[in-house]
C-alpha positions as CSV (number, residue, x, y, z in Angstrom):
1,M,-63.6,-35.9,-4.7
2,S,-60.1,-36.1,-6.1
3,L,-57.3,-38.4,-4.8
4,S,-54.6,-36.0,-5.9
5,D,-51.8,-38.3,-4.9
6,S,-53.1,-41.3,-6.8
7,P,-51.0,-42.4,-9.8
8,A,-54.0,-44.0,-11.4
9,E,-55.5,-42.5,-14.5
10,A,-58.6,-40.5,-14.2
11,A,-61.8,-42.5,-14.3
12,T,-63.8,-42.5,-17.4
13,E,-67.1,-42.3,-15.6
14,E,-68.3,-39.6,-13.1
15,T,-66.4,-39.7,-9.9
16,P,-68.6,-40.2,-6.8
17,D,-68.6,-37.4,-4.2
18,L,-67.1,-39.3,-1.3
19,R,-67.1,-37.7,2.1
20,G,-65.6,-38.4,5.5
21,Q,-62.0,-39.1,4.5
22,I,-59.8,-40.0,7.4
23,T,-56.4,-38.2,7.2
24,S,-54.7,-38.8,10.5
25,E,-54.1,-41.7,12.9
26,Q,-55.8,-39.6,15.6
27,E,-59.0,-39.7,13.6
28,L,-58.5,-43.4,12.8
29,R,-58.0,-44.3,16.5
30,A,-61.1,-42.3,17.5
31,L,-63.1,-44.5,15.1
32,L,-61.5,-47.9,15.7
33,G,-60.0,-47.6,19.2
34,E,-56.6,-48.9,20.3
35,P,-55.4,-52.5,19.7
36,G,-55.4,-54.9,22.6
37,A,-52.3,-56.3,24.2
38,P,-52.5,-59.7,22.4
39,A,-52.6,-57.9,19.0
40,L,-49.5,-56.0,19.9
41,K,-47.6,-58.8,21.7
42,K,-48.0,-61.4,19.0
43,Q,-45.4,-59.7,16.8
44,I,-41.9,-61.2,16.9
45,T,-38.7,-60.4,15.1
46,H,-37.5,-63.8,14.0
47,L,-38.6,-67.1,12.4
48,D,-39.2,-69.4,15.3
49,A,-40.2,-73.1,15.1
50,H,-43.9,-72.2,14.5
51,C,-43.0,-69.9,11.6
52,R,-40.7,-72.5,10.1
53,D,-43.4,-75.1,10.3
54,F,-46.0,-72.7,8.7
55,I,-43.7,-71.9,5.8
56,A,-42.9,-75.6,5.2
57,F,-46.6,-76.2,4.7
58,A,-47.4,-73.2,2.5
59,P,-47.6,-73.7,-1.3
60,L,-48.5,-70.1,-1.9
61,L,-47.4,-66.7,-0.7
62,F,-48.0,-63.1,-1.8
63,I,-45.2,-60.6,-1.9
64,S,-45.9,-56.8,-1.8
65,T,-43.3,-54.3,-3.0
66,A,-43.1,-50.7,-4.0
67,N,-40.8,-48.8,-6.3
68,R,-38.9,-45.7,-5.2
69,A,-41.9,-43.5,-6.2
70,G,-44.2,-45.5,-3.9
71,L,-46.2,-47.3,-6.7
72,C,-47.1,-50.6,-5.1
73,D,-47.3,-54.2,-6.5
74,V,-48.5,-57.5,-5.1
75,S,-47.4,-60.7,-6.8
76,P,-48.3,-64.4,-6.0
77,K,-45.5,-66.9,-5.7
78,G,-46.4,-70.6,-5.6
79,D,-45.0,-74.1,-5.8
80,A,-44.9,-77.3,-3.8
81,P,-45.3,-76.8,0.0
82,G,-42.0,-75.5,1.4
83,F,-40.8,-73.9,-1.9
84,A,-39.8,-70.9,0.2
85,R,-37.0,-72.1,2.4
86,V,-35.9,-70.7,5.8
87,L,-32.2,-70.1,5.8
88,S,-31.8,-68.9,9.4
89,D,-33.7,-67.3,12.3
90,H,-33.9,-64.1,10.3
91,L,-33.5,-65.1,6.6
92,L,-35.7,-66.9,4.1
93,S,-35.4,-67.5,0.4
94,I,-38.0,-67.5,-2.4
95,P,-37.2,-68.9,-5.8
96,D,-38.0,-66.8,-8.9
97,R,-39.6,-69.3,-11.3
98,P,-40.1,-68.5,-15.0
99,G,-42.6,-65.8,-15.9
100,N,-43.3,-63.2,-18.5
101,R,-40.2,-61.2,-17.6
102,R,-42.0,-58.1,-16.5
103,A,-40.0,-58.5,-13.3
104,D,-42.2,-55.9,-11.4
105,T,-41.4,-57.4,-8.0
106,L,-37.7,-57.7,-8.8
107,R,-37.3,-54.2,-10.2
108,N,-39.1,-52.8,-7.1
109,I,-36.8,-54.7,-4.7
110,I,-33.7,-53.1,-6.5
111,E,-35.3,-49.7,-6.0
112,N,-36.8,-50.2,-2.6
113,P,-36.0,-53.3,-0.5
114,Q,-38.9,-53.1,1.9
115,V,-41.3,-56.0,1.3
116,G,-44.3,-57.7,2.9
117,L,-45.1,-61.4,2.7
118,L,-48.4,-63.3,3.3
119,F,-48.1,-67.1,3.5
120,V,-51.3,-69.2,2.8
121,I,-52.0,-72.8,3.6
122,P,-55.0,-74.4,2.0
123,G,-57.8,-75.1,4.5
124,L,-56.2,-73.0,7.2
125,R,-58.0,-69.8,8.1
126,E,-55.0,-68.0,9.6
127,T,-52.1,-66.7,7.5
128,L,-48.5,-65.7,8.3
129,R,-47.3,-62.2,7.7
130,I,-43.6,-61.3,7.4
131,N,-42.3,-57.8,6.8
132,G,-38.7,-57.1,6.1
133,R,-36.0,-56.2,3.6
134,A,-35.3,-58.1,0.5
135,A,-32.4,-58.6,-1.9
136,L,-31.8,-60.6,-5.1
137,Y,-29.1,-63.3,-5.2
138,T,-27.6,-65.7,-7.8
139,D,-25.6,-67.8,-5.4
140,P,-25.2,-71.2,-7.1
141,A,-25.6,-73.2,-3.9
142,L,-28.7,-71.3,-2.9
143,L,-30.3,-71.7,-6.3
144,D,-29.5,-75.4,-6.4
145,S,-31.3,-75.8,-3.0
146,L,-34.4,-74.2,-4.5
147,S,-34.5,-76.5,-7.6
148,A,-37.8,-78.0,-8.7
149,Q,-38.5,-80.4,-11.5
150,G,-34.8,-80.7,-11.9
151,K,-34.4,-77.0,-12.7
152,A,-32.8,-74.3,-10.6
153,P,-34.2,-70.8,-10.7
154,Q,-32.1,-68.0,-12.3
155,L,-32.3,-66.0,-9.1
156,A,-33.7,-66.0,-5.6
157,I,-35.3,-63.4,-3.4
158,V,-33.8,-63.4,0.1
159,V,-35.8,-61.7,2.8
160,E,-34.6,-60.6,6.2
161,A,-37.5,-60.8,8.5
162,C,-38.1,-57.8,10.8
163,E,-41.7,-58.2,11.8
164,V,-43.4,-61.7,12.0
165,F,-46.9,-62.5,13.2
166,L,-49.9,-64.7,12.6
167,H,-52.9,-63.0,11.0
168,C,-56.3,-64.1,12.3
169,G,-58.8,-65.9,10.1
170,R,-61.6,-63.3,9.9
171,A,-61.1,-62.3,6.3
172,L,-60.9,-65.9,5.1
173,I,-64.0,-66.9,7.2
174,R,-66.0,-64.0,5.8
175,S,-64.9,-64.8,2.2
176,R,-65.7,-68.5,2.7
177,L,-62.6,-69.1,0.6
178,W,-62.2,-72.7,1.6
179,E,-65.9,-73.6,1.4
180,T,-66.3,-75.2,-2.1
181,A,-70.1,-74.9,-1.8
182,S,-69.7,-71.1,-1.9
183,W,-67.6,-71.1,-5.1
184,P,-69.2,-69.7,-8.3
185,L,-69.9,-71.9,-11.2
186,A,-67.0,-72.2,-13.6
187,E,-69.1,-70.9,-16.6
188,A,-69.9,-67.8,-14.6
189,L,-66.3,-66.8,-13.9
190,P,-64.5,-64.0,-15.8
191,S,-62.7,-65.2,-18.9
192,A,-58.9,-64.7,-18.5
193,P,-58.2,-65.1,-22.2
194,Q,-60.9,-62.5,-23.1
195,I,-59.5,-60.1,-20.5
196,F,-55.9,-60.5,-21.8
197,A,-57.1,-60.0,-25.4
198,D,-59.1,-56.9,-24.6
199,H,-56.3,-55.4,-22.4
200,I,-53.5,-56.2,-24.8
201,A,-55.5,-54.8,-27.7
202,L,-53.1,-55.9,-30.4
203,P,-54.1,-56.8,-34.0
204,G,-54.7,-60.6,-34.2
205,V,-54.7,-61.2,-30.5
206,T,-58.2,-62.7,-30.0
207,S,-59.4,-64.5,-26.9
208,E,-58.7,-67.8,-28.7
209,V,-55.1,-66.7,-29.4
210,A,-54.7,-65.6,-25.8
211,E,-56.1,-68.9,-24.5
212,E,-53.7,-70.9,-26.7
213,A,-50.7,-68.9,-25.5
214,L,-51.8,-69.2,-21.9
215,E,-52.2,-73.0,-22.1
216,E,-48.8,-73.3,-23.8
217,S,-47.1,-71.3,-21.0
218,Y,-48.9,-73.3,-18.3
219,T,-47.8,-76.6,-20.0
220,T,-44.2,-75.9,-20.9
221,G,-43.2,-72.7,-19.0
222,L,-43.7,-73.5,-15.3
223,Y,-40.1,-74.4,-14.7
Protein backbone atom coordinates (compact mmCIF):
# COMPACT_ATOMS: atom_id res chain seq x y z
CA MET A 1 0.00 0.00 0.00
CA SER A 2 1.19 3.50 -0.80
CA LEU A 3 -0.43 6.72 0.39
CA SER A 4 0.90 8.67 -2.57
CA ASP A 5 -0.54 12.00 -1.39
CA SER A 6 1.03 11.79 2.06
CA PRO A 7 3.83 14.33 2.76
CA ALA A 8 5.33 12.05 5.41
CA GLU A 9 8.66 10.41 4.78
CA ALA A 10 8.72 6.77 3.78
CA ALA A 11 8.58 4.37 6.69
CA THR A 12 11.81 2.67 7.62
CA GLU A 13 10.07 -0.64 8.25
CA GLU A 14 8.04 -2.79 5.89
CA THR A 15 4.73 -1.13 5.04
CA PRO A 16 1.71 -3.35 5.79
CA ASP A 17 -0.49 -4.38 2.89
CA LEU A 18 -3.68 -2.58 3.89
CA ARG A 19 -6.86 -3.24 1.96
CA GLY A 20 -10.37 -1.85 1.82
CA GLN A 21 -9.54 1.85 1.45
CA ILE A 22 -12.63 4.05 1.31
CA THR A 23 -12.33 6.68 -1.42
CA SER A 24 -15.77 8.27 -1.71
CA GLU A 25 -18.52 9.59 0.53
CA GLN A 26 -20.90 7.12 -1.12
CA GLU A 27 -18.76 4.24 0.19
CA LEU A 28 -18.50 5.93 3.57
CA ARG A 29 -22.27 6.38 3.88
CA ALA A 30 -22.87 2.81 2.79
CA LEU A 31 -20.76 1.74 5.76
CA LEU A 32 -21.84 4.27 8.42
CA GLY A 33 -25.31 5.33 7.33
CA GLU A 34 -26.69 8.87 7.40
CA PRO A 35 -26.55 11.16 10.45
CA GLY A 36 -29.77 11.68 12.37
CA ALA A 37 -31.62 14.97 12.59
CA PRO A 38 -30.20 15.93 16.04
CA ALA A 39 -26.61 15.53 14.79
CA LEU A 40 -27.36 17.86 11.89
CA LYS A 41 -29.57 20.36 13.70
CA LYS A 42 -27.16 20.91 16.63
CA GLN A 43 -24.86 23.02 14.47
CA ILE A 44 -25.30 26.79 14.78
CA THR A 45 -23.47 29.72 13.20
CA HIS A 46 -22.88 32.02 16.18
CA LEU A 47 -21.66 32.10 19.76
CA ASP A 48 -24.80 32.02 21.88
CA ALA A 49 -25.03 32.19 25.68
CA HIS A 50 -24.26 28.48 26.02
CA CYS A 51 -21.10 28.80 23.93
CA ARG A 52 -19.96 31.88 25.82
CA ASP A 53 -20.44 30.04 29.11
CA PHE A 54 -18.51 27.02 27.84
CA ILE A 55 -15.59 29.14 26.61
CA ALA A 56 -15.49 31.02 29.94
CA PHE A 57 -14.90 27.74 31.79
CA ALA A 58 -12.37 26.26 29.35
CA PRO A 59 -8.66 26.46 30.35
CA LEU A 60 -7.58 24.52 27.26
CA LEU A 61 -8.29 24.48 23.56
CA PHE A 62 -6.77 22.86 20.52
CA ILE A 63 -6.49 24.79 17.25
CA SER A 64 -6.10 23.01 13.93
CA THR A 65 -4.66 24.77 10.90
CA ALA A 66 -3.20 23.90 7.51
CA ASN A 67 -0.78 25.69 5.22
CA ARG A 68 -1.51 26.46 1.59
CA ALA A 69 -0.16 23.03 0.60
CA GLY A 70 -2.58 21.30 2.95
CA LEU A 71 -0.03 20.15 5.54
CA CYS A 72 -1.93 20.16 8.81
CA ASP A 73 -1.04 21.12 12.37
CA VAL A 74 -2.82 20.95 15.73
CA SER A 75 -1.59 23.04 18.63
CA PRO A 76 -2.79 23.27 22.25
CA LYS A 77 -3.46 26.68 23.79
CA GLY A 78 -4.00 26.92 27.52
CA ASP A 79 -4.24 29.34 30.42
CA ALA A 80 -6.65 30.27 33.20
CA PRO A 81 -10.32 29.50 32.38
CA GLY A 82 -11.69 32.10 30.03
CA PHE A 83 -8.31 33.00 28.53
CA ALA A 84 -10.02 32.88 25.13
CA ARG A 85 -12.44 35.80 25.09
CA VAL A 86 -15.66 36.17 23.13
CA LEU A 87 -15.73 39.55 21.36
CA SER A 88 -19.15 39.32 19.70
CA ASP A 89 -21.72 36.79 18.54
CA HIS A 90 -19.31 35.75 15.80
CA LEU A 91 -15.80 36.66 16.98
CA LEU A 92 -13.51 35.29 19.67
CA SER A 93 -9.89 36.04 20.50
CA ILE A 94 -7.05 33.77 21.63
CA PRO A 95 -3.85 35.23 23.11
CA ASP A 96 -0.56 33.96 21.71
CA ARG A 97 1.58 33.38 24.80
CA PRO A 98 5.41 32.98 24.57
CA GLY A 99 6.65 29.78 22.96
CA ASN A 100 9.58 28.49 20.96
CA ARG A 101 8.89 30.86 18.04
CA ARG A 102 8.27 28.09 15.50
CA ALA A 103 4.92 29.83 14.94
CA ASP A 104 3.47 26.89 13.00
CA THR A 105 -0.12 27.90 13.75
CA LEU A 106 0.51 31.57 13.01
CA ARG A 107 2.29 30.94 9.71
CA ASN A 108 -0.49 28.60 8.64
CA ILE A 109 -3.17 31.20 9.40
CA ILE A 110 -1.36 33.73 7.19
CA GLU A 111 -1.32 31.21 4.35
CA ASN A 112 -4.73 29.63 4.98
CA PRO A 113 -7.21 31.28 7.40
CA GLN A 114 -9.44 28.22 7.85
CA VAL A 115 -9.21 26.88 11.41
CA GLY A 116 -10.91 24.42 13.73
CA LEU A 117 -11.10 24.82 17.53
CA LEU A 118 -11.83 22.27 20.23
CA PHE A 119 -12.53 23.62 23.74
CA VAL A 120 -12.02 21.32 26.74
CA ILE A 121 -13.26 21.72 30.33
CA PRO A 122 -11.70 19.40 32.97
CA GLY A 123 -14.18 16.80 34.18
CA LEU A 124 -16.69 17.50 31.42
CA ARG A 125 -17.13 14.75 28.84
CA GLU A 126 -18.48 17.00 26.09
CA THR A 127 -16.33 19.44 24.13
CA LEU A 128 -17.15 22.52 22.06
CA ARG A 129 -16.15 22.68 18.42
CA ILE A 130 -15.83 25.89 16.43
CA ASN A 131 -14.86 26.07 12.77
CA GLY A 132 -14.19 29.35 11.04
CA ARG A 133 -11.69 31.82 9.68
CA ALA A 134 -8.80 33.32 11.64
CA ALA A 135 -6.58 36.38 11.39
CA LEU A 136 -3.72 37.79 13.46
CA TYR A 137 -4.00 41.14 15.26
CA THR A 138 -1.76 43.44 17.31
CA ASP A 139 -4.50 45.88 18.34
CA PRO A 140 -3.29 47.40 21.65
CA ALA A 141 -6.70 47.44 23.34
CA LEU A 142 -7.35 43.82 22.38
CA LEU A 143 -3.95 42.67 23.59
CA ASP A 144 -4.37 44.53 26.86
CA SER A 145 -7.68 42.75 27.47
CA LEU A 146 -5.88 39.42 27.04
CA SER A 147 -3.13 40.17 29.57
CA ALA A 148 -2.11 37.56 32.13
CA GLN A 149 0.35 37.83 35.01
CA GLY A 150 0.65 41.51 34.15
CA LYS A 151 1.88 40.82 30.61
CA ALA A 152 0.02 41.35 27.35
CA PRO A 153 0.62 38.95 24.44
CA GLN A 154 2.49 40.17 21.38
CA LEU A 155 -0.42 39.23 19.15
CA ALA A 156 -3.83 37.60 19.22
CA ILE A 157 -5.63 35.12 17.01
CA VAL A 158 -9.13 36.35 16.19
CA VAL A 159 -11.53 33.70 14.91
CA GLU A 160 -14.78 34.35 13.07
CA ALA A 161 -17.07 31.46 13.97
CA CYS A 162 -18.91 29.86 11.05
CA GLU A 163 -19.87 26.45 12.48
CA VAL A 164 -20.42 25.89 16.20
CA PHE A 165 -21.59 22.73 17.93
CA LEU A 166 -21.24 20.59 21.01
CA HIS A 167 -19.32 17.33 20.52
CA CYS A 168 -20.64 14.32 22.44
CA GLY A 169 -18.55 12.67 25.16
CA ARG A 170 -18.03 9.21 23.66
CA ALA A 171 -14.31 9.69 22.96
CA LEU A 172 -13.56 10.99 26.46
CA ILE A 173 -15.68 8.25 28.02
CA ARG A 174 -13.86 5.55 26.06
CA SER A 175 -10.47 7.10 26.87
CA ARG A 176 -11.35 7.41 30.59
CA LEU A 177 -9.43 10.68 30.45
CA TRP A 178 -10.88 12.15 33.63
CA GLU A 179 -10.69 8.89 35.62
CA THR A 180 -7.46 9.19 37.60
CA ALA A 181 -7.56 5.49 38.46
CA SER A 182 -6.96 4.71 34.76
CA TRP A 183 -3.87 6.94 34.48
CA PRO A 184 -0.51 5.16 34.02
CA LEU A 185 2.17 5.38 36.67
CA ALA A 186 4.42 8.42 36.27
CA GLU A 187 7.54 6.26 36.01
CA ALA A 188 6.02 4.34 33.10
CA LEU A 189 5.38 7.42 30.97
CA PRO A 190 7.54 8.39 27.98
CA SER A 191 10.37 10.76 28.91
CA ALA A 192 9.89 14.14 27.25
CA PRO A 193 13.54 15.20 27.82
CA GLN A 194 14.78 11.95 26.25
CA ILE A 195 12.45 12.35 23.28
CA PHE A 196 13.62 15.93 22.74
CA ALA A 197 17.28 14.93 23.01
CA ASP A 198 16.91 12.04 20.56
CA HIS A 199 14.89 14.04 18.05
CA ILE A 200 17.09 17.15 18.22
CA ALA A 201 20.20 15.00 17.78
CA LEU A 202 22.67 17.82 18.36
CA PRO A 203 26.09 17.39 19.99
CA GLY A 204 25.92 17.97 23.73
CA VAL A 205 22.13 17.88 23.92
CA THR A 206 21.55 15.04 26.36
CA SER A 207 18.30 14.23 28.13
CA GLU A 208 19.68 16.02 31.19
CA VAL A 209 20.40 19.16 29.16
CA ALA A 210 16.95 18.97 27.57
CA GLU A 211 15.28 18.54 30.95
CA GLU A 212 17.08 21.56 32.37
CA ALA A 213 16.07 23.67 29.38
CA LEU A 214 12.47 22.52 29.63
CA GLU A 215 12.21 23.30 33.32
CA GLU A 216 13.77 26.72 32.76
CA SER A 217 11.23 27.52 30.05
CA TYR A 218 8.35 26.29 32.22
CA THR A 219 9.57 28.40 35.15
CA THR A 220 10.42 31.69 33.45
CA GLY A 221 8.93 31.53 29.96
CA LEU A 222 5.18 31.05 30.44
CA TYR A 223 4.37 34.74 30.12
